[in-house]
Structure formats: C-alpha cells, structure tokens
C-alpha positions in Angstrom: 47.5 86.2 118.5 47.9 83.9 115.5 48.3 86.9 113.3 51.3 88.1 115.3 52.9 84.7 115.0 52.6 84.8 111.3 54.0 88.4 111.1 56.9 87.5 113.4 57.6 84.4 111.2 57.6 86.5 108.0 59.8 89.1 109.5 62.2 86.5 110.8 62.4 84.8 107.4 63.0 88.2 105.7 66.0 88.7 108.0 67.4 85.1 108.3 67.2 84.1 104.6 69.3 86.9 103.2 71.9 86.3 105.9 72.0 82.6 105.1 72.2 83.4 101.4 75.1 85.8 101.9 77.0 83.3 104.1 76.4 80.5 101.5 77.7 82.8 98.8 80.9 83.7 100.7 81.5 80.0 101.5 81.0 79.1 97.8 83.3 81.8 96.5 86.0 81.1 99.1 85.9 77.4 98.3 86.2 78.3 94.6 89.2 80.6 95.3 90.9 78.0 97.5 90.6 75.4 94.7 92.1 77.9 92.1 95.0 78.8 94.4 95.7 75.1 95.2 95.7 74.4 91.4 98.3 77.2 91.0 100.4 75.8 93.8 100.3 72.4 92.2 101.1 73.9 88.7 104.2 75.5 90.4 105.3 72.0 91.3 105.3 72.5 95.0 104.5 69.1 96.6 101.3 69.1 98.6 103.1 67.6 101.6 105.6 70.5 101.6 103.0 73.2 101.9 102.6 75.0 105.3 99.7 77.5 105.3 100.8 80.8 107.0 97.6 82.7 106.4 94.4 80.9 105.5 92.4 82.2 102.5 89.9 84.9 103.3 87.2 86.8 101.6 87.8 90.4 100.8 85.5 92.8 98.9 84.8 96.4 98.4 81.2 97.4 98.4 79.7 96.5 95.0 83.2 96.0 93.6 85.5 93.1 92.8 86.4 90.4 95.3 89.8 89.0 96.1 91.0 86.1 98.2 94.6 86.2 99.6 96.5 83.1 100.9 100.1 82.9 102.1 102.1 79.7 102.4 105.6 78.6 103.1 107.2 75.2 102.6 109.0 72.9 104.9 112.3 73.5 103.0 111.9 77.3 103.1 111.0 77.1 106.8 114.1 75.1 107.6 116.2 77.4 105.5 114.8 80.5 107.3 115.5 79.0 110.7 119.0 78.2 109.6 119.6 81.8 108.3 118.1 83.5 111.4 120.1 81.2 113.7 123.4 81.8 111.9 123.0 85.6 111.5 121.4 86.0 115.0 118.8 88.2 113.5 115.5 87.9 111.7 115.3 88.8 108.0 113.5 92.1 109.0 116.5 93.1 111.0 115.3 92.4 114.5 118.0 90.8 116.6 117.5 87.2 117.8 117.3 87.1 121.6 116.2 84.6 124.2 112.9 86.4 124.4 112.0 86.1 120.8 113.8 82.8 120.0 110.6 80.9 120.4 109.3 82.5 117.2 111.6 80.1 115.3 109.4 77.2 116.6 106.4 78.2 114.5 106.2 78.1 110.7 103.6 80.9 110.9 106.5 83.2 111.7 108.6 82.3 108.7 109.6 85.3 106.7 110.0 83.4 103.5 106.5 83.1 102.1 104.6 82.7 98.8 101.6 84.9 98.4 98.7 84.0 96.2 95.7 86.2 95.4 92.6 85.0 93.5 90.7 87.8 91.9 87.1 86.8 91.0 86.5 89.5 88.4 89.5 88.4 86.2 89.3 84.7 87.3 93.0 84.6 87.8 95.6 83.9 90.5 98.5 86.2 90.9 101.5 85.1 93.0 104.6 86.7 94.5 107.4 86.0 96.9 107.6 87.7 100.2 110.9 88.3 102.0 110.5 89.6 105.6 107.0 91.0 104.8 108.1 92.8 101.6 108.1 91.7 98.0 111.3 89.7 97.4 113.8 91.0 94.9 114.9 88.6 92.1 118.3 88.0 93.8 116.5 87.2 97.1 114.2 84.8 95.2 117.1 83.0 93.7 119.1 82.8 96.9 116.5 82.0 99.5 113.4 80.4 98.0 113.2 76.7 97.3 110.5 76.7 94.6 109.7 78.8 91.5 106.1 79.8 91.4 103.9 80.8 88.4 103.6 84.6 88.1 99.9 84.5 87.0 97.4 81.8 86.2 94.1 82.5 84.5 91.0 80.3 84.7 88.5 81.2 82.0 
C-alpha cells in the first residue's frame, strides 16, 4: 500500500509542477508586459489618473512561437468627448443609431469607441501602439480631430 502512495505522489508531482511552472511563467511575462506598456503610456504623457482600461492585458502565443500582450485604454477626456459626439450626432461612431435601447452604452467607458491600443511583443521587446476609432485603426485626420493625447508609435526595451 505504501508503494502505491509513493507512485501516486510522484505522478501527482509530475502533473502539478509543470502546470504551476507554466502558470508562474505566464504571470511573470504578463506582469513584465504590463510594466512595459505602462511605461509607454507614461512616456506618451498620458496622466495615470486619466487612464481607463477598456481591455486588460492578456497573454497570447502561438505554439512554440512569439508571444504578444495587447491592452486597450481610453482616457477620461476621450470618453467625455465620445459621449458628447455620440449624443450630438445621435449615432455611434460605427454608424449605429443612438436609441433608447442602446443609450445605456454611453454610461460605460468600456464601450468608448476612441481607444488607444498597445501591444508588447516579447521577441522584439517592444511596445507598438495605435489609435482605434470605432474598432478600426484611426486615420491621421481622426487622430487630430478626436483624440486628446499623442502616443508614441513604438518603444523598444533592450
């Protein structure tokens, strides 16, 4: 009976330890990416108290390939500007009409269609950033007209 307990313990450890190692690795890499993205946001001179996280950072990877970590934010100024534009035009930036049924979407910054997207790529150790207007990449004229802050295009961490 004692032999079975030892075998069960060894098998359990062979299963549990790699899983714990993988979870720890993902946590470490995600924290590292979060710090790099936050440094890029700070370098873009967006005040920390202005930042509203629309999509939290998440781990992405292809099997045995590079890893990337996207994060989307908006700011209090951009959120207020978006609400004003949608209310005045009576339609969202994606063209959907503002109705009594979907008006509640204006109450949550998570629905803001003016966002800044940041992606940390671990293989190049760099953060790329872009503006998003209604879910699509913003044109230079949209950036100039609608966005409150200028972000760095790319930032490398070597």
